[in-house]
C-alpha positions in Angstrom: -175.8 -17.6 -164.1 -172.4 -19.1 -163.6 -169.0 -17.4 -163.9 -166.0 -19.3 -165.3 -162.3 -18.3 -165.1 -160.4 -18.2 -168.3 -157.2 -20.2 -167.7 -155.8 -19.6 -171.2 -154.8 -16.0 -170.9 -151.3 -16.9 -169.6 -149.5 -18.9 -167.1 -150.2 -18.5 -163.4 -147.9 -16.4 -161.3 -146.7 -19.4 -159.5 -145.8 -21.2 -162.7 -144.0 -18.2 -164.0 -142.0 -18.0 -160.8 -141.1 -21.7 -161.0 -140.0 -21.3 -164.6 -137.9 -18.3 -163.8 -136.2 -20.2 -160.9 -135.5 -23.2 -163.3 -134.0 -20.8 -165.9 -131.8 -19.3 -163.1 -130.6 -22.8 -162.1 -129.9 -23.6 -165.7 -127.9 -20.5 -166.2 -126.0 -21.1 -163.1 -124.9 -24.5 -164.4 -123.8 -23.2 -167.8 -120.1 -22.9 -168.6 -118.4 -19.5 -168.4 -118.4 -17.4 -171.5 -115.0 -16.5 -172.9 -115.2 -13.0 -171.5 -116.3 -14.3 -168.1 -113.5 -16.9 -168.1 -110.9 -14.2 -168.9 -112.2 -11.9 -166.1 -112.0 -14.9 -163.7 -108.5 -15.6 -164.7 -107.4 -12.0 -164.2 -109.0 -12.0 -160.7 -107.3 -15.3 -159.7 -104.0 -14.1 -161.0 -104.3 -10.7 -159.2 -105.2 -12.4 -155.9 -102.5 -15.0 -156.3 -99.8 -12.3 -156.8 -101.0 -10.1 -153.9 -102.3 -12.6 -151.4 -101.9 -16.3 -152.1 -98.2 -16.4 -153.1 -97.0 -14.2 -150.2 -99.0 -16.2 -147.7 -97.7 -19.5 -149.1 -94.1 -18.1 -148.9 -94.5 -17.2 -145.3 -96.0 -20.6 -144.4 -93.2 -22.3 -146.4 -90.6 -20.3 -144.6 -92.2 -21.2 -141.2 -91.7 -24.9 -141.9 -88.3 -24.4 -143.5 -86.6 -26.3 -140.6 -89.4 -28.9 -140.5 -92.3 -29.4 -138.1 -89.9 -29.6 -135.1 -88.4 -26.3 -136.0 -91.8 -24.7 -136.3 -92.9 -26.2 -133.0 -89.7 -25.1 -131.3 -90.1 -21.5 -132.5 -93.7 -21.1 -131.4 -93.2 -22.8 -128.0 -90.2 -20.8 -127.0 -91.1 -19.1 -123.6 -90.8 -15.6 -124.9 -92.7 -16.3 -128.1 -95.4 -18.2 -126.2 -95.9 -15.3 -123.8 -96.1 -12.8 -126.6 -98.7 -15.0 -128.5 -100.8 -15.5 -125.3 -100.8 -11.8 -124.6 -101.7 -10.9 -128.2 -104.6 -13.4 -128.4 -105.9 -12.3 -125.0 -105.8 -8.6 -126.0 -107.5 -9.4 -129.4 -110.3 -11.3 -127.7 -110.9 -8.6 -125.1 -110.8 -5.8 -127.7 -113.3 -7.8 -129.9 -115.7 -8.2 -127.0 -115.6 -4.7 -125.7 -115.6 -3.3 -129.2 -118.7 -5.3 -130.0 -120.7 -4.0 -127.0 -119.6 -0.4 -127.2 -119.7 -0.3 -131.0 -123.3 -1.5 -131.0 -124.2 1.2 -128.4 -122.5 3.9 -130.5 -124.3 2.7 -133.7 -127.6 2.6 -131.9 -127.2 6.2 -130.6 -126.2 7.5 -134.1 -129.2 5.8 -135.8 -132.0 5.8 -133.2 -131.0 8.7 -130.9 -129.5 11.5 -133.1 -128.4 14.6 -131.4 -126.8 18.0 -132.3 -123.3 17.2 -133.3 -123.9 13.6 -134.3 -122.5 14.3 -137.7 -119.2 15.5 -136.2 -119.1 12.3 -134.2 -119.5 10.3 -137.4 -116.3 11.9 -138.6 -114.5 11.2 -135.3 -115.3 7.5 -135.6 -113.6 7.2 -138.9 -110.4 8.9 -137.7 -108.6 5.7 -136.7 -109.2 4.4 -140.2 -107.5 7.5 -141.8 -104.6 7.8 -139.4 -101.4 5.9 -140.1 -100.8 3.4 -137.3 -97.6 5.1 -136.2 -99.5 8.4 -135.9 -102.1 6.6 -133.8 -99.2 5.4 -131.5 -97.9 9.0 -131.2 -101.5 10.1 -130.3 -101.7 7.5 -127.6 -98.3 8.3 -126.3 -99.2 12.0 -126.1 -102.2 11.3 -124.0 -101.1 8.3 -121.9 -97.4 8.9 -121.8 -97.3 10.6 -118.4 -96.5 14.0 -120.0 -99.8 15.5 -118.9 -102.0 15.3 -115.8 -105.1 14.6 -117.9 -104.6 10.9 -118.1 -102.6 8.2 -116.2 -99.3 7.0 -117.4 -100.0 3.8 -119.3 -96.6 3.3 -121.0 -95.2 -0.2 -120.5 -98.6 -1.5 -119.2 -101.0 -4.0 -120.6 -103.8 -1.5 -120.0 -102.1 0.9 -122.3 -101.9 -1.8 -125.0 -105.6 -2.5 -124.5 -106.7 1.1 -124.8 -104.6 1.6 -127.9 -106.1 -1.4 -129.6 -109.6 -0.1 -128.7 -108.7 3.1 -130.4 -107.6 1.6 -133.7 -110.4 -0.9 -133.8 -113.2 1.5 -132.9 -114.8 1.9 -136.3 -115.3 -1.8 -137.2 -118.4 -2.7 -135.2 -119.9 0.8 -135.5 -119.7 0.7 -139.3 -120.9 -2.9 -139.7 -123.9 -2.4 -137.3 -125.0 1.1 -138.4 -126.3 0.2 -141.9 -128.2 -2.8 -140.6 -130.0 -0.6 -138.0 -130.8 1.9 -140.7 -132.4 -0.8 -142.9 -134.4 -2.5 -140.1 -138.2 -2.6 -140.5 -139.5 -1.1 -137.2 -143.1 -2.4 -137.5 -142.4 -5.4 -135.3 -140.7 -3.1 -132.7 -143.7 -0.8 -132.7 -146.1 -3.6 -132.4 -144.3 -5.1 -129.5 -144.1 -1.8 -127.7 -147.8 -1.2 -128.2 -148.5 -4.5 -126.5 -146.6 -3.3 -123.5 -143.1 -4.8 -124.0 -140.3 -3.0 -122.3 -137.6 -1.4 -124.5 -135.0 -3.9 -123.2 -137.3 -6.8 -124.2 -137.9 -5.3 -127.6 -134.2 -4.9 -128.2 -133.3 -8.4 -126.9 -136.1 -10.3 -128.7 -136.5 -8.3 -132.0 -133.5 -6.1 -132.7 -130.6 -8.1 -131.4 -131.2 -11.2 -133.5 -131.3 -9.1 -136.6 -128.1 -7.2 -136.0 -126.2 -10.0 -134.4 -124.4 -11.1 -137.6 -123.2 -7.6 -138.2 -122.0 -7.4 -134.6 -120.1 -10.6 -135.0 -118.6 -9.4 -138.3 -117.4 -6.2 -136.7 -115.9 -8.1 -133.7 -114.1 -10.6 -136.1 -112.6 -7.7 -138.0 -111.5 -6.0 -134.8 -110.0 -9.3 -133.6 -108.0 -9.7 -136.8 -106.8 -6.1 -136.8 -105.7 -6.4 -133.1 -103.7 -9.6 -133.8 -101.4 -7.9 -136.4 -101.3 -4.4 -135.0 -97.8 -3.0 -134.7 -97.4 0.8 -135.4 -99.7 2.0 -132.7 -98.3 -0.3 -130.0 -94.6 0.0 -130.5 -94.2 3.2 -128.5 -96.6 2.7 -125.7 -95.7 -1.0 -125.1 -92.0 -0.4 -124.3 -91.5 -3.9 -125.7 -90.9 -5.6 -122.3 -90.5 -9.4 -122.7 -93.1 -11.5 -120.8 -95.0 -8.3 -119.9 -95.9 -6.0 -122.8 -94.2 -7.6 -125.8 -96.9 -8.5 -128.4 -96.4 -10.9 -131.3 -96.0 -8.2 -134.0 -93.2 -6.4 -132.1 -91.5 -9.8 -131.5 -91.6 -10.6 -135.2 -90.0 -7.3 -136.0 -87.3 -7.9 -133.4 -86.6 -11.4 -134.9 -86.2 -9.9 -138.3 -83.6 -7.4 -137.0 -81.4 -10.2 -135.5 -78.2 -10.0 -137.5 -76.4 -12.7 -135.6 -78.6 -15.6 -136.7 -80.6 -14.2 -139.7 -81.7 -17.6 -141.1 -83.0 -19.0 -137.8 -84.5 -15.6 -136.8 -86.4 -15.3 -140.1 -87.8 -18.8 -139.8 -88.9 -18.0 -136.2 -90.6 -14.8 -137.4 -92.4 -16.7 -140.1 -93.6 -19.3 -137.6 -95.0 -16.6 -135.4 -96.7 -15.0 -138.4 -98.2 -18.3 -139.4 -99.8 -18.7 -136.0 -101.4 -15.3 -136.3 -102.5 -16.0 -139.8 -104.1 -19.3 -138.8 -105.9 -17.6 -135.9 -107.3 -14.8 -138.2 -108.3 -17.4 -140.8 -110.1 -19.5 -138.2 -112.1 -16.5 -136.8 -113.0 -15.3 -140.3 -114.0 -18.8 -141.4 -116.3 -19.2 -138.3 -117.8 -15.8 -139.1 -118.5 -16.9 -142.7 -120.1 -20.1 -141.5 -122.4 -18.2 -139.0 -123.4 -15.7 -141.7 -124.3 -18.5 -144.1 -126.5 -20.3 -141.5 -128.2 -17.0 -140.7 -128.9 -16.4 -144.4 -130.4 -19.9 -144.8 -132.6 -19.4 -141.8 -133.7 -16.0 -143.2 
């Protein structure tokens, strides 16, 4: 007795999946419906008014005296020193924040302890505090008024510590949800085969959380580039020593003797910071796209 399969009951699962994929591609190529087109227009208009037009105005003002004026503004010795210090601090904060933020996220997710919920609230405080208040907090602790901490006013270490404070949540909050969603079967299998915890983390966990770590580091870098309120008190604004780009920009805008030139110089410095942030965020987007394709 032979058994035969009836192939006329319906399409095979593979065929159905292929047809669904083709329909999705077809829908993706269809023109926007009127409602969708209107919504897209509102979004583009809103972003243009809030983001694109102001950025274009700043860049246009930066080149108001031509390319030579822009280059002269950004290569001025005081400006160059402020930009180098700002970039160095931002890179250092991004690296340290990536390492320590990952450790904090790991402890909160994998090693919870009594009081961990209170720590969750503490991590978000820099997000909630106005930046000027953060500067007052840093000045109260590191301003030499108490014996609990060294006096960091007017030092680059003080700037670095302050930037670490205001960028603390970024890596923690980007890595934490990824750790929560990880499937731990591969980790358990590797551990059962005798792999050390450090090997399990390096070979299995780290590749999966690395895009989130990079995302948090990029956000911290961008925040550190433009930070002003939390630094203005503790930096003392010493040229060539602790003067960062954001403080220099503010000083240029307060120049009443040469308002036109000073405004163009401030716009030129702002454009450099804008380009640095856009470059980092663009590289991050490229990395995430490649990781998504490999996944």
